[in-house]
C-alpha positions in Angstrom: 122.4 90.4 103.5 120.1 93.0 105.0 119.7 96.1 102.9 118.9 99.2 104.9 117.4 102.3 103.3 118.0 105.2 105.6 115.2 107.7 106.2 115.4 111.3 107.5 112.8 113.2 109.5 112.2 115.6 106.5 111.6 112.6 104.2 108.9 111.5 106.6 107.3 114.9 107.0 107.3 115.5 103.3 105.7 112.1 102.6 103.0 112.5 105.2 102.3 116.1 104.2 101.1 114.6 100.9 99.4 111.7 102.6 97.5 113.7 105.2 94.6 114.8 103.0 93.7 111.3 101.7 95.2 108.9 104.2 91.9 108.0 105.8 90.5 107.0 102.3 93.6 105.0 101.1 95.8 103.2 103.5 93.2 103.4 106.2 90.7 101.4 104.1 93.3 98.6 103.9 94.4 98.7 107.5 91.5 99.8 109.7 90.1 96.4 110.5 93.5 95.2 111.7 94.0 98.4 113.7 90.7 98.0 115.4 91.5 94.4 116.5 95.0 95.4 117.8 93.7 98.4 119.8 91.0 96.2 121.3 93.6 93.6 122.4 95.8 96.4 123.7 93.0 97.9 125.9 92.4 94.4 127.4 96.0 94.3 128.5 96.5 98.0 129.4 94.4 100.5 131.4 95.2 103.9 132.6 97.7 106.2 131.0 98.5 105.3 127.3 100.9 106.6 124.8 100.1 106.1 121.1 103.2 106.6 119.1 102.7 107.8 115.5 99.0 108.6 116.0 98.8 109.9 112.5 95.2 111.1 111.6 93.9 109.5 114.8 92.3 106.4 113.4 93.0 104.4 116.5 91.4 106.9 119.0 87.8 105.8 118.7 88.8 102.2 119.6 90.3 103.0 123.0 88.2 102.5 126.2 86.6 105.7 127.4 88.3 104.9 130.7 91.7 105.3 129.2 93.8 108.5 129.2 95.4 108.6 125.8 98.3 110.8 124.6 99.2 110.7 121.0 102.4 111.9 119.3 103.4 112.2 115.7 106.2 113.9 113.6 103.7 115.3 111.1 101.7 118.4 112.0 99.5 117.8 108.9 98.5 114.4 110.2 97.9 115.6 113.8 95.6 118.3 112.5 93.3 115.6 111.2 93.5 113.8 114.5 92.6 116.9 116.4 89.6 117.4 114.2 88.4 113.9 115.1 88.8 114.6 118.8 86.7 117.7 118.6 84.0 116.4 116.3 83.6 113.1 118.2 84.0 114.7 121.6 86.7 112.2 122.6 87.1 113.1 126.3 89.5 110.1 126.8 92.2 111.9 124.7 94.5 114.0 126.9 96.9 115.4 124.3 98.1 115.2 120.7 101.7 116.4 120.4 104.3 116.9 117.7 107.3 114.9 118.9 110.1 112.7 117.7 109.5 109.2 118.9 113.2 108.6 119.3 113.5 111.5 121.7 110.4 111.5 123.9 109.9 114.3 126.4 108.1 112.2 129.0 109.7 111.0 132.2 110.7 107.4 132.8 107.8 105.0 133.5 105.2 107.6 132.8 102.7 105.4 130.9 100.9 102.1 131.8 101.3 101.0 128.2 102.7 102.1 124.8 101.3 101.3 121.3 103.0 101.8 118.0 101.1 100.8 114.9 102.6 101.1 111.3 105.3 103.3 112.8 108.7 101.5 113.2 109.2 101.1 109.4 108.7 104.9 108.9 111.1 105.9 111.7 114.7 107.1 110.9 115.9 105.4 114.1 113.7 102.4 114.9 116.0 101.1 117.6 116.0 104.5 119.3 112.2 104.5 119.2 112.0 101.1 120.8 114.4 102.2 123.6 112.3 105.3 124.2 109.0 103.4 124.3 110.5 101.0 126.8 111.9 103.9 128.9 108.6 105.7 129.2 106.6 102.5 130.0 106.1 101.4 133.6 107.9 98.3 134.7 105.5 95.4 134.1 103.6 97.4 131.4 103.0 96.4 127.8 104.6 97.8 124.6 102.7 96.7 121.4 104.3 97.0 118.0 102.3 96.4 114.8 104.3 96.6 111.6 105.1 95.1 108.3 108.5 93.3 108.3 110.5 92.2 105.3 109.3 89.0 103.7 111.7 86.1 103.6 112.8 84.5 100.3 112.0 81.0 101.5 108.4 81.8 102.5 107.3 84.6 100.3 109.8 84.8 97.4 107.7 87.1 95.1 106.9 89.6 97.8 110.5 89.5 99.0 111.8 90.4 95.5 109.3 93.3 95.2 110.3 94.7 98.6 114.0 94.4 97.8 113.6 96.1 94.4 111.7 99.2 95.7 113.9 99.6 98.8 116.2 102.3 97.2 113.2 104.5 96.4 110.9 103.6 99.4 112.0 106.7 101.4 110.1 108.9 98.9 107.0 107.3 100.3 108.2 107.6 103.9 108.9 104.0 104.9 111.5 101.1 104.8 110.3 98.4 102.4 113.3 96.4 103.7 112.5 96.6 107.4 113.4 93.7 109.6 112.8 92.7 113.3 116.6 92.8 113.8 116.5 96.6 113.2 114.5 97.0 116.5 117.6 95.9 118.5 115.5 94.7 121.4 117.3 94.7 124.7 116.3 91.3 126.3 117.2 92.6 129.7 114.6 95.4 129.4 111.8 93.9 127.3 110.4 90.4 126.9 108.4 89.3 123.8 105.3 87.6 125.2 103.3 87.0 122.0 103.5 87.5 118.2 100.5 87.4 115.8 100.1 87.7 112.1 97.4 90.0 110.6 96.1 91.1 107.3 96.1 89.7 103.7 99.1 87.5 103.0 100.2 88.0 106.6 101.5 91.4 105.7 101.5 92.7 109.3 102.9 91.3 112.5 101.9 92.3 116.0 104.6 91.9 118.7 103.6 92.2 122.3 106.4 93.1 124.7 106.4 93.4 128.4 108.8 95.7 130.2 110.7 93.6 132.6 110.1 94.5 136.2 107.1 94.9 138.5 104.6 97.6 138.9 105.0 99.5 142.2 102.5 98.4 144.9 
């Protein structure tokens, strides 16, 4: 049985208000190598206008091609403030905008971006299926949607980790994430998005990269 621990936007804001000051020196140290590899793969598949969902403190920004036009969104003003500092200090001219926005209710028009990237985001969203629908909506037909996340471990492959994740699930919202997050919670619409590739990253295979293509063709 899948256990689901609901999150609320305020849970997420509260958690990342605390995380913002030391995020780059804690989780970032653990995840930055994986993030760099994923962004580099993404920029090989996608050029032009890019949406980075859950940009956080902007750790991904320096890995994008300078030819890209990047828009980043996040629910946390505290995290975005760190990202804006990076843009100014590093003179990142490829960054168009950094906006406070709910990823499940994007204010962009349909097909606005050539590709959409979401790293370490879906398990901290209060409506992950809604986020997937919105990322698909704002991506151009034929464009790519990349999702990098930790998904719940299975008992038959990682029994110890699975038990740990299950035991902390009721309290995980205090830290701003679902420890019991599953791929089923994405509720992928197979008529809208096609999974083209899946890769495992990180120690003990903690992270999975899923590469989706929005079904349709780019206009001539």
